[in-house]
Structures are given as C-alpha cells and as structure tokens.
C-alpha positions in Angstrom: 9.4 -92.7 4.6 12.5 -94.3 6.0 15.3 -92.3 7.7 18.5 -93.4 5.9 21.0 -92.4 8.6 19.8 -95.2 10.9 20.0 -98.9 10.5 17.3 -101.5 11.3 18.5 -101.5 15.0 18.4 -97.7 15.3 22.2 -97.3 15.1 23.5 -94.2 13.2 25.7 -94.7 10.2 27.0 -92.9 7.2 24.8 -93.9 4.2 26.7 -96.1 1.6 26.3 -94.2 -1.7 28.6 -96.4 -3.7 25.7 -98.0 -5.6 24.2 -94.7 -6.5 24.5 -93.3 -10.0 27.0 -90.5 -10.6 25.0 -87.4 -11.8 25.3 -83.7 -11.8 24.0 -82.4 -8.5 22.9 -78.8 -7.9 21.3 -77.2 -4.8 20.2 -73.6 -4.3 19.6 -72.2 -0.8 18.5 -68.8 0.3 18.4 -66.7 3.4 18.2 -63.1 4.5 19.4 -60.7 7.2 17.4 -57.6 8.3 19.1 -54.6 10.0 18.8 -51.0 10.9 18.7 -48.6 7.9 22.0 -47.1 9.0 23.7 -50.5 9.0 22.3 -51.3 5.6 23.7 -48.1 4.2 27.2 -48.6 5.6 27.3 -52.1 4.1 26.1 -50.8 0.7 28.5 -47.9 0.7 31.4 -50.3 1.8 32.2 -48.1 4.8 32.2 -50.7 7.5 35.5 -50.5 9.5 36.1 -54.3 9.1 36.0 -54.1 5.3 33.6 -55.1 2.4 31.0 -57.0 4.4 29.4 -58.8 1.5 32.6 -60.0 -0.1 33.9 -61.3 3.2 30.6 -63.0 3.8 30.8 -64.5 0.3 34.2 -66.0 1.1 33.0 -67.4 4.4 30.0 -69.0 2.7 32.2 -70.6 0.1 34.5 -71.9 2.8 31.6 -73.3 4.8 30.3 -75.2 1.8 33.7 -76.9 1.4 33.7 -78.0 5.1 30.3 -79.5 5.6 31.6 -83.0 6.2 33.6 -81.6 9.2 30.6 -79.7 10.6 27.6 -82.0 10.2 27.9 -85.7 11.4 27.4 -88.3 8.7 27.7 -85.9 5.7 29.9 -87.2 2.9 33.1 -85.4 1.9 32.3 -83.9 -1.6 34.5 -82.5 -4.3 32.5 -79.4 -5.2 32.6 -78.0 -8.7 31.2 -74.6 -8.0 29.9 -72.4 -5.2 28.3 -69.1 -6.1 26.7 -66.6 -3.7 24.7 -63.6 -4.8 23.0 -60.8 -3.0 19.6 -59.0 -3.4 19.7 -55.8 -1.3 16.3 -54.4 -0.3 16.8 -50.8 0.7 13.1 -50.2 1.5 13.1 -52.9 4.3 16.9 -52.6 5.2 17.3 -56.3 4.4 19.8 -58.3 2.3 18.7 -61.6 0.8 21.3 -64.0 -0.3 21.3 -67.0 -2.6 23.8 -69.9 -2.7 24.2 -72.2 -5.7 26.4 -75.3 -5.1 27.2 -77.8 -7.8 29.1 -81.1 -8.0 29.1 -84.3 -10.0 28.8 -87.3 -7.7 26.7 -89.9 -5.9 25.0 -87.7 -3.3 23.4 -84.2 -3.3 24.7 -80.8 -2.1 21.7 -79.6 -0.2 23.6 -79.4 3.1 26.5 -77.6 1.5 24.1 -74.9 0.1 22.2 -74.6 3.4 25.4 -74.4 5.4 26.9 -71.8 3.1 23.7 -69.7 3.4 23.8 -69.9 7.2 27.5 -68.8 7.4 26.9 -66.0 4.9 24.3 -64.6 7.2 26.3 -65.2 10.3 29.4 -63.5 8.8 27.3 -60.4 7.9 26.1 -60.3 11.5 29.6 -60.7 12.9 31.0 -57.9 10.8 28.3 -55.5 11.8 27.4 -56.5 15.4 29.4 -53.6 16.9 26.9 -51.2 15.5 23.7 -53.2 15.2 23.0 -56.2 17.6 19.4 -56.2 16.6 20.0 -57.8 13.2 17.8 -60.8 12.4 19.1 -63.7 10.3 16.3 -65.8 8.8 14.5 -67.7 6.1 17.4 -70.2 5.6 15.8 -72.7 3.2 16.3 -75.0 0.3 15.1 -73.3 -2.9 16.0 -75.9 -5.5 17.6 -79.3 -5.9 18.5 -81.1 -9.1 20.1 -84.5 -9.7 19.9 -88.0 -8.3 17.1 -90.4 -7.9 14.6 -88.0 -6.3 14.8 -85.7 -9.3 14.1 -82.0 -9.5 12.7 -80.0 -6.6 11.7 -76.3 -6.7 10.3 -74.6 -3.6 7.0 -72.9 -4.0 7.7 -69.6 -2.2 3.9 -69.0 -2.0 3.3 -72.1 0.1 2.5 -71.9 3.8 5.6 -70.8 5.7 6.3 -72.4 9.2 
C-alpha cells in the first residue's frame, strides 16, 4: 500500500483530488468518556455550573469538524453538508459514548472530520467537568463506518481484536 501524502522523493504534499469522482461521502466515528458516578449524574441532571455539558460538547464537536483543514496538515478544506452528534449514556458504568456522523458531497472523504469531532466532543466534556473529576478517561476514538469514493463502504467489526 502506497502512502499518498508523500511523492516519489519522500516530500510531503497535499493529494490532488481533482480527478476523483464527486460522490456522497459519509463517515461515522465514535468515542467515549468514563467518569465518577457523581459526575455522570450531574451531567445527566444538567446541573453542572458551566451549563449543559452535552449540548456544549455537541457544538464543540460540530465546530471541530468544520475546522479540520486548519488543524491537520494536508487535509482538504471541505464543504460539509451535515454533522450530527448523538450520545449513549451508560449509567451502570458511569460512561457516555458518543457518535459523530459527517456528510458531504465531494472528491474526498470525511473520516478526519468525524474523528476530530469525536475527539473534541470528549475533550469538551472533560473540560467542562474537570473541576470536580480529573480522573475522567476519554477513549475508544475510532472510525465506525465510511461510505463513498473509490474504496467503497467500510463498517468496523466491533468484535474484532482491539489494540
């Protein structure tokens, strides 16, 4: 497999996507944050002093998806059609999973936008709650699904070996 961000001499460059076919591109990424039960309850009850943690984290994730080209070298600037972030609270384990779905129509995929949005969603939850719980753990940031383009449809098998 050839790395596309390097030319034959090893110099880095932004990949020329002008010859690629314009297709609908979708990427879904996921992550989670684990915390103390008390922190989880404050978030769920919307009683954190800084405000509604999950809504602010949702906005941060959306903003992050829109700025990937400024954050990650060699990423293309994309006109995103949609960014949606959902949450799956797990009261038993004091954990909040989140899922990000990013969509565009273009010549390159939106995997980095989805992954960046997932990362910033977790980081924002941490930032909003760190005054009461510095032991939170952000993890399992991963690509769950990708559609569109030459490489086709990819869906992660969550039962596969985890690194």
